[in-house]
C-alpha positions in Angstrom: -3.3 2.9 10.1 -4.8 0.8 7.3 -5.4 -1.9 9.9 -7.4 0.5 12.2 -9.5 1.8 9.2 -10.4 -1.7 8.3 -12.1 -2.1 11.7 -14.5 0.5 10.8 -15.7 -1.2 7.7 -18.8 -2.7 9.4 -19.9 0.6 11.1 -22.2 3.4 9.8 -20.5 6.9 9.4 -21.0 10.4 8.6 -20.3 11.4 4.8 -17.2 13.2 5.8 -15.5 10.2 7.2 -14.3 8.2 4.1 -12.8 11.5 2.8 -11.0 12.1 5.9 -9.6 8.6 6.2 -8.3 8.8 2.6 -6.7 12.2 3.3 -5.1 10.6 6.3 -3.7 7.6 4.5 -2.2 9.7 1.7 -0.5 11.8 4.4 1.0 8.7 6.2 2.1 7.4 2.9 3.9 10.6 2.0 5.3 11.4 5.3 8.7 9.4 4.8 9.3 11.4 1.7 11.3 13.9 3.9 13.8 11.3 4.9 14.5 10.0 1.4 18.1 10.6 0.1 18.2 13.6 -2.0 19.1 12.1 -5.3 19.2 13.1 -9.1 15.4 13.6 -9.0 14.3 14.4 -5.5 10.4 15.1 -6.8 10.2 11.5 -8.2 8.2 9.8 -5.2 5.4 12.3 -5.9 4.6 10.4 -9.2 3.3 7.1 -7.5 2.0 9.2 -4.4 -0.1 11.2 -6.8 -1.6 8.0 -8.3 -2.2 6.7 -4.7 -4.0 10.0 -3.7 -6.2 9.7 -6.7 -7.1 6.1 -6.1 -7.9 7.0 -2.5 -10.1 9.9 -3.3 -11.9 7.9 -5.9 -12.5 5.1 -3.2 -13.6 7.9 -0.7 -16.2 9.2 -3.3 -17.5 5.6 -3.8 -17.6 5.0 -0.2 -20.2 7.6 0.5 -22.7 6.2 -2.1 -25.7 4.6 -0.4 -25.6 1.2 -1.9 -21.8 1.4 -2.1 -18.9 -0.6 -0.6 -18.5 1.9 2.3 -15.2 2.0 3.9 -14.1 -1.2 2.4 -13.4 0.6 -0.7 -10.8 2.8 1.1 -9.3 -0.2 2.6 -9.0 -2.0 -0.7 -7.5 1.2 -2.3 -5.0 1.3 0.5 -4.0 -2.4 0.3 -3.6 -2.2 -3.6 -1.7 1.1 -3.0 1.1 -0.8 -1.1 2.6 -1.4 -4.5 2.5 2.5 -5.1 4.0 3.2 -1.8 6.8 0.7 -2.4 7.1 2.5 -5.8 7.6 5.8 -3.9 10.3 4.3 -1.6 12.2 2.9 -4.8 12.1 6.3 -6.5 13.3 7.9 -3.3 16.2 5.5 -3.3 17.2 6.2 -6.9 16.0 3.0 -8.0 13.8 4.3 -10.9 13.5 1.3 -13.2 12.3 -0.8 -10.4 9.9 2.0 -9.2 8.3 2.2 -12.7 7.8 -1.6 -12.7 5.8 -1.4 -9.6 3.6 1.0 -11.0 3.3 -1.1 -14.0 2.3 -4.0 -11.6 -0.2 -1.9 -9.9 -1.9 -0.9 -13.1 -1.8 -4.5 -14.3 -3.3 -5.8 -11.1 -6.1 -3.0 -11.3 -6.8 -3.8 -14.9 -7.1 -7.7 -14.0 -9.4 -7.1 -11.1 -11.8 -5.0 -13.2 -11.7 -7.6 -16.0 -12.4 -10.3 -13.6 -15.5 -8.4 -12.2 -17.1 -7.7 -15.4 
């Protein structure tokens, strides 16, 4: 889905399209939650998925700005969000420590990119 969304980067869209794409990506990322084994903490995949959803919502809000990055902001949020999706899978499999490390890597990557742009 992310690859398909990236083909829309160079086109103009209505204001609701970035929000719809962000919601669609969040839903696709959360769909496998139903097949995770029920471990000691079955709600744990929700932690990184909440972070991913928040990042996608912020990207969609930025995408509708007139001089803004457009759909590319959602694509970048989705690409960086792979770490969060992997973290959700790790949590779902009961590998909590590795899942927290993936979230930490995501945060470190985002901070490093913010610092590099400033």
